[in-house]
N, C-alpha and C positions, 0 to 999 in steps of 0.2 A: 504494500500500500504506500502511495506517495512516490513511487518510482515508475519511470517509464519502462515498458516491456516491449522488446522488439523480437519478433520471430522471423527468421529467414530460411528459405530453402530454394533449391534450384528446380524442383519439380512443380510445374504449373498446376497439375491436378491436385496435389497436396495443398498448395497455397489457395487454390480456388475453393477447395472444400473447407478449409479453415475460415476463409472469408465468408462463405455462405453460412457456416455454423455461427459465425459472429453476428451476422446481420439477419438471417432468416432460419434459425434452427428448427422451428416448427415445420417449415416447408420441406427442409431436408428430411426430417423424420417422417413426414407424411408420404413423400415420394418413395423413400426407402422401405417403408412399411408395405406399400402397394407392391413394390418389386418382390419383397420377401413372400408376400401372400401368393402372388402369381407363380413364383418359383416353387413354393410348397405344393401347388396344385399341378405343376407341369408333369406331363406323362413321362418325359425324359429330362431330368434335371441337368444332366451333363450337356445335352444339346441346348437347353435353355440358357445355361451359363455362358456358353461360347457365343450364342446369338447376342446376349447382352454385352459381352466383351466387345464384339464387333461394333455394336451401336455406340458404346462408350468412345471408341476410337474415332467416331465421326462427329463427336460433339465438341463444342467450345469448352475448354477446361473450367471456365468461370460459370458455366450454366448450372442451375440447380440440379437438373437431372444428371449431369456429369458427376456432381458431388455425391449424389445418392448412389450412383453406379460405382464410383471409386470405393466407397465404403462397402458396397455389396461385394466387390472383388476381394477386399480384405477379409470379409467374413465367410464367403463361400469358396474362396480360392484355397490352393494347397498350402496347408500349414501356416496360414496367416501371413504369407509373404505377398509382396507386390513387386512386379518387375515390368520393365519396358525393353523393347528391342532398340536397335540402332536408329530406327526411324521415329522413335518416340511413342509407338503404339504399345498399349498394354498387352503383355504376353503372359499374364498370370494364368497358371494351370488350374483346372477344376480340382477342388479338394474334397468333394463328397462330405460336406459338413454334418450329414446325418450320422456318420460314424457308426454304422451298424451293419453287421453282416446279414441281418434279417431284412434289410431294405431291398425292395424289388422294384426296378424301373417298370416292369410290366404289370405291377400291381398284384402279383400272385400271392404275396404275403402282406399282412397289415403293416402299414407304415408306422415306425416307432416315433417316440417323442423327438422333437427337433429342438436344437438350440436356438436361442433368440438371435436372429440376424440383424435386429434393429438396435436393441438396447437404448431405447428412447431417452430415458432419464439420464443416462450417461452422456449422450450427445447434447442434451439440453444443459447439463452441468458444464460441459466443455465450452459450449456457446457462451455461457455466463462468464466464465473465466476469460474468454477471449475478448470481452468487451474492453479490457484494459490494454490490449495488444495492438501494436503496429505491425501488420503482416506484410512481409516483403518478399517478392519473387526475384531471385538472382543468385549470383555467385557469392561466396562468403565475404570476399573483399568489398563488394558493392553493398551488401546488406548490413555490414557492420562498419562502414566507412566513417560514420559520424559518432562512433562510440567515444565517450569522454573519460578522462582521468577519474579514477575511483569508481567507475562502473564495472560490472562483472559480466563476463562472457562465458557461455558454455558451448562447446563444440562437440558434435557427435558425427564425424564424417563417415562415409562408407568405408568399409575395410579395404585395404590394399593387400589382398591375400587370395591367391588362386584357389585355395581350398574353401573359401567362404563365398557365400552369395553376395554379389555387390551390384547387380543390375537393377537398381532402384529407379534410374532415370536415364534418358537419352544422353549419351556422351560418357557416362560412367564417371569414375574418380580414380585416376591412375597414380603411379608413383610420383610423377612430376607435379600433380596436384597436391599430393601429400607434402612434398618439399616446399611448394609454394605456400601451403598453409603454415608450415613450420616457420618460414621466413616472416609471414604475416604476424604470427604470434610473437616472434622476437621483436617486431616493430611495436606491437601493442604493449609489450612489457616495458619498452623504453618510454612509452607514453603514459605509463602508470595505470594501465588497465589490468585488472585481476581476472585471470581466465583459468578455466578447467577444461580438459579434453579427455574423452574416452576413445580407446582404439583397441584393435586386436594386438596381442602380444607377438610381434614378429621382430626379427633382427632389423628390418627396415624401419619399423615404427620406433623401435628403441633408439636407433641411430638418429632419426629425424628429431626426436624430442629429448635426447639424452642430456641436454643442458639443464633440465628442470627436475623437480621432484617427481619421481615415477613410482607408483604403487602397483604391484602386480596382484591381481585378484582372480579368483576362480568364479565363474558365473554359469548359471544354467539358463540357456536361452529358451524362452517360451515360443519364439518365432524363429524359424530356421529354414534354410533351403533344402534340408532333407528331413526325414521323419524321426531321426534318432534323438535330437535335442541333447546331445552329450555335453557334459560340462566343458567349458573352454576357458583359456587364459586370456584375460584382457588387462589393459593398463589404464590407470587414471593418472593423467599428467597435469601438473599445476605449477604456476609461477608464484605461488604464495605459500606461506608456511602456516600451519595450524598450531594451536596451543600444545598439541601432542608432540609436535616437532621441537618444541622448546621456545618458539617465538611466535606470538599471536599475530 
């Protein structure tokens, strides 16, 4: 409270969705609920999912329907992941959110209980929080260019790791982008900006951010590019010291 909040991302569908949740959360919920109902009644959910994905790729990322479909892809897609191809089209795979061996596309067996693909109150709560946010579409340098001394920055860039899923948006995020981000963070440090970054623990990430305090942690990812969700090593990098370090 009392501080400005800026959220930036390079994916136009994500920023478009956040903007619509900020301005018209009830409309997003209404459209998503209709999509979920139609999907539940579809004779072939897999075919229905891919038809909706194709429709999403034809829409303006700022459109309300595009936002509802973006959320639908996250909820009905494989393992909660969202991905795009080189041309920027959504390429998320169908995930069978019914998660039941008893489910039958042909309707031979009763359809089991389904998870909530809308989560309306959660979306409305997010919309309420976003009322304070300045939402920006663009590269990290552009979206944080006006950050001031004594303000705080949190960065969660896509992993630069061939074994990890990183296809969140067109163009990706490669090692050169990682080095450019490290240089940007060094500049912000000189300007008196306090920042924290999370990344996958690889030799490349450790080398890029080795000037700073680095904590290696083990995490269990709830969303992953494969179905195993095995624990993984990540790093928390920061240019500030905590009371635990000895200097507040």
